[in-house]
N, C-alpha and C positions, 0 to 999 in steps of 0.2 A: 457714386451712387454703389459700391460696388467695397467701400468697405459698409456700407452697413448689410452687406448679406454676412459678410467679412467676419463685422464684430457678433453678430445674433448668434454665429457659427462657434465665437469664443469661449460666450457668453454660456453657449448651452454645454458644452464641453467642460468646463469648470461645472458647471451646476454639477455635471454626473461626477465630477474628481473630487469634490464636495461630501456626495450624498457617503453619508455615518453608512459604516456596516454593521449591521448587527452585531457582529464576532468581536466587535472594539470593546462593550465594558467586560463581556468574557475574559477578553486578553490580558488586558488588564489587574481582574480579579485573577485572576489565575496565575498572571504575575508574581504580587506580592504572596501568593496564598507556595508560589515555588520557593520562590524565594526567603518566605519562614522556615518551612521545612528546610535551607540551605545551608540556615544561621543559626546563631544561640539563643537564645530568650529574651537577652537585651534588645538585639537590635530586632524585632516583634512587631511586622508595622499590623494594622487592625482593618480589615476591607471593610469597616461600621463606622471608621473615624468621621468628622464631620464631614471631610475636603471629598471622600472617595463616595461617602453615604449621599452628598449631596449629589455627586456627577454620575454616579454609577444601577440608583436604582431610583426605580418611579415612587411617584408622590405616594401611592399606595402603601409600598414599601418599606418607604418612610417613616410612616406614619404608622405603623403595624412594628418599626422597625423600638418608635418612640414610648410607645408605649407598654414592648415587652422590656424594654431598659429600665422600667419603672419599679421592676423585679429581678433585682442583678442577682444571677447562681451564685456569689458572692456579697459577702462585708464591702460598702464602700463606702469611701473617707464623707463624711457630714449625713448619712443617709442619700448621696445622689446618687442618682438616674446610674447603672452602669451594664457591663456587658453580661445579656440576660441567655446564655447559652453554656460556658465554661469548658467548651472543645472550639475549633474547628470546625467550621459548619460546611468546610469543602470537602472535609478529607472525613470528619463523622467523628475524629477520635481526638486523644489528648498528646496520645505516641504516632509516632512512625519517623519516616526514613523522608531521605530529599524526595522528593514526586523524579518517576523513570518513568522515557515512555509517555510524555502525554502531548493526546491528539486530538484536535476540536474539529465538528463535524457543522452542517449546520442541514434543517430539513425543513420547507416548506412546514407552517404550522395552520392554524385554523383560527380566528377568530381576531385576524391581525397580530396573531406572536409568532415569534420565531423560535421553534425551537436548536437550539445550541445543545451540542450532548459533544463531554469530556468526558476523556474515562485516561486516566495512567492505574504507575505501580505505586505503591504506595511502603510496601515493605520489603523494599528490595535490603535492605544490609535484618534480616533477622536470617536466621537458620534453616526455617524448617520450608521445604522446598514447592509444597503445599500451597502459605501464607504468600512465602517469596514472591510466586511467577500472576498473583490474586489482580484484580483488574478491575479499582474502582470506575464507578460510572455515572456523575453527576448532568440531570439536564437543569439549562438553566431559559427561563421564559423571558425574550425578550420585545422588548415593545417601543414603536414609536411611542414618542408625548415629547408635545413641544417643537419638534421634527430633528429629532436625535435617539437615539436608539439606548435603550435602559433595562435594566433587569427588573424583570416581577417579580416574577420567585424563583424559586431553586429545590430542586427534586432533586432528593438522591437515590439512587438503588438500591436496594441490597436483599439479596433472595428471593427475587421477583419481585418483590412490593417496591414501591415509590410513595416517595413523601412531602412535604410540601411544607420548606420550613416560614414561612406566608401563616397557613393554619399554625405551626408552633406558636411563631408570636402572637399569634392572635392567642393561644393557647395559654401563654406563660403569661400577657396580657390579664386575661379572668382568674388568673392563678391558679389551674390544671395544671 
């Protein structure tokens, strides 16, 4: 008789322990991004390669990316789909320094969306003090899809404005 309550308690505890954290996909994207800015171009890993795209991003995001990729930023071999951006979508740049002072926090969102905010310094290798000390801010909309947290949109914040990578991909797909 004591075995059943004990087994139930362990089962509940293991369920909570296995519950995925909304920060998990964001941490993985940021790890790839940090590694990229710490390496040479030949070691660059793309956050939208098939594996991370399928694991870390929502179906809606994946569909928008697939449509945008039909309009690559640069020519591709055999006119195949390719990178629709031509820049790092997390840092919003083609240039930068190794990311420093990366901080991540979550805030409860609305409508099933968790807002994960990441701040970092990306220009610490330049001499201009104002630029060197500037802090970049990126927000990730994380939702639960099929029982796991996935990124549904990415918002870069700059000069008081907040954009949407999902909307950017939809515009690219329309040829805008």
